[in-house]
N, C-alpha and C positions, 0 to 999 in steps of 0.2 A: 520283842525279837529286835534287835540290834544289827542293821544292815553296814557293813563296810563298804564302800565305795573303793574299786581298785581304780589305780591308776596305771597307763600304761607303763612299763619301764622305761627307765632312761637308757639310752644308748651308751654302749660302754665307751671307754677316752678311745679305742681304736676304731670305734666307727664314727665319731664325733670329728677326731681327727680324717680321716677320708672323707667325710662331709665337706670338712673345710678346704681340703685339696682338691676336690671333685668343684668346687666353689670359685677356688682361684683360677682353677683350669679355664672353666667357662668365661670369667672375666679377662683373665688374661689371653684367651682366644679372639673373642671379640673386639678387646679394646686395647690389648698389650701389657706390660706388667706396670708400667707405671699407674694402672686405674687401680690397683690390687691396695684396697687401705684395709684395717681392721673394721671398722663400720661395716664397709661395703661385704666383706667376707662373713660378717655376724648375721647381715640383712639377708644375705643369697643362702648362706648353710642354715638358717634357721635358728641361730643360737643367740647366746647373750655375746656383748662386747669383752666381757670378764671370761668367759670361756674360750673365747679367742686368744687370749692372753696365758689361760692358764694350758691351753696347749701346745702354743709358741712364745716365745719370748717376743716378738714383731712379727712384722710382715716381710723381713728380709727373711727370718727364718724359714715362713712360710715358702717364698720365693726359693731357697736353696733346697728345699725338700723337692719341691716341683723340677729344679735343676736336675737333680740327682736324677729323678724319675728320666727327664729327657736324656739324659747322656745315658743311662742304661738300656734306652728304647733305642738310641743309635747305635748303641755295640751290640745291640740284640741284632739291628737290622745286619751290620758291618759281619757279624758272626755268619750270617747266612750266605755271605760271598767265598764260594770256594772254585773260580775257574780256572785257565788255565794264566790267565793274566791279572794276579790277584791285586797289582797296585790300580789299574783301570776298573777293577771290579769294586775296588773300596770306593775310589773318587766316584764311581755312579752311584751308589748306595750312598755316600755320603749327601750329594748333590740332591738325590731323591728324598733324602729325608727330610734334609736343611729347609729344602723347597717347599715340600709338604706340611712343615712345622715352621715358619717362618717367625711365629710370633715368639712360640716357645723358645726355637733357637735364640732369638733375639736376646730373652732374657738370660739364656747361658752366657752369651755373650758380653752382655751390660752389667749382670748384677753381679758385685764381688761375691765372692766365696771363700776368698783367702783363710785359709789356717783350717777350714773344715776339711777332716780326714777323709770322709767318705768321697766327697767332690774331687779331694785329690787323688784318691783309687778310680775314681769313676774316668778321670782324663788320663790317668797312667795306663789303663785298660786299655783306652781308644789308642794313643799313641803307642802304645806297643804291637798293637794291630796294623799299625803304619810302618812301623820300624822292622818287623816280621817281612813286609811285602819288599821292602827296602834292601833287606839284609844281602840276597843272593846279588844286586847291583852295586851296592856300598858295605863292604866290610868294616869301615872303621866306624865303630861306634859314637864317637862327638862328630863325623863329618855326618851320618846319619840322620841325626838326632837335628842337626842344621836344614838337611835333603826333608826332612820331616815336617819341620818348621813351616821352609819354605811354599812345599807342597801344598800344605792345610791352609797357611793365608793367602796364596792365590786362589784355591776352589772355594774360601769364602769371599773372596773379591767375584769371584762367577756368581755366585748364590746372591750375594749383595746387589749387585746390580741387575741380573734376572728379577731378584723380588721386587725393586723398584720401578722395574720398566725401563731402567736406563741403558741396558745391554745394547737395546735397539737402535740406539745412538752410534754404536760404533760397529755394530756388524748386524747381518739377519740370521746369524748363524743360532741356533738354540744352545743354551748351556749344558745341555749332554756333548754336544758336538765341541765346543768350547773346551771342556774337561776331557775329553777325549782328546784333542789335539796339545792339549796340556801334559797329559800324562807321557802320550807316545813321543813327543818332543823331550822332555824330562828325562825319561828311559831312556832314548836313544844317546843323549848327551852324556849320560852314568854311562853307558856302557863304552862308550869311545873315550872319554877322560878315564876310564877304569876307578872314576867317582873319589 
């Protein structure tokens, strides 16, 4: 009697892709996005270098997929804010998320995703949340976009200084207090100026 040895089924493309993204996430969180190479991914995901390139055209595509996950996770964190002061709540949620996920957020900020429709849509969704929070304070859409960009970059400055430990050189206030001061002052200025 002839016996045929059965081999375990190979994981499907979706499972392989998930394994590569999980490996990339581990490398990213431990060492930063620059440590992600195709060779490291193949080793960490337990697959061949060829399989990496069959799943993704290159490591930038892996990073763009991770960045999309990060942007969607941030959007979900922001979606959970429904208080009386939406601008302050969004700032707090943004601050908490980006500090807790600093290596992932650094990849979003530092890796170009220009021209990627899904990444563009995810950023648009985030900006729409800030836009909606600013709408009662600033009816003009063009000025509102400028205010949204100003607040976003100012909050990122707080996150960057807090993450690097350099905020302590300027103040003993914690990042949440700094963000609250920023938003409260900005809101008051918009109300006074009529935006």
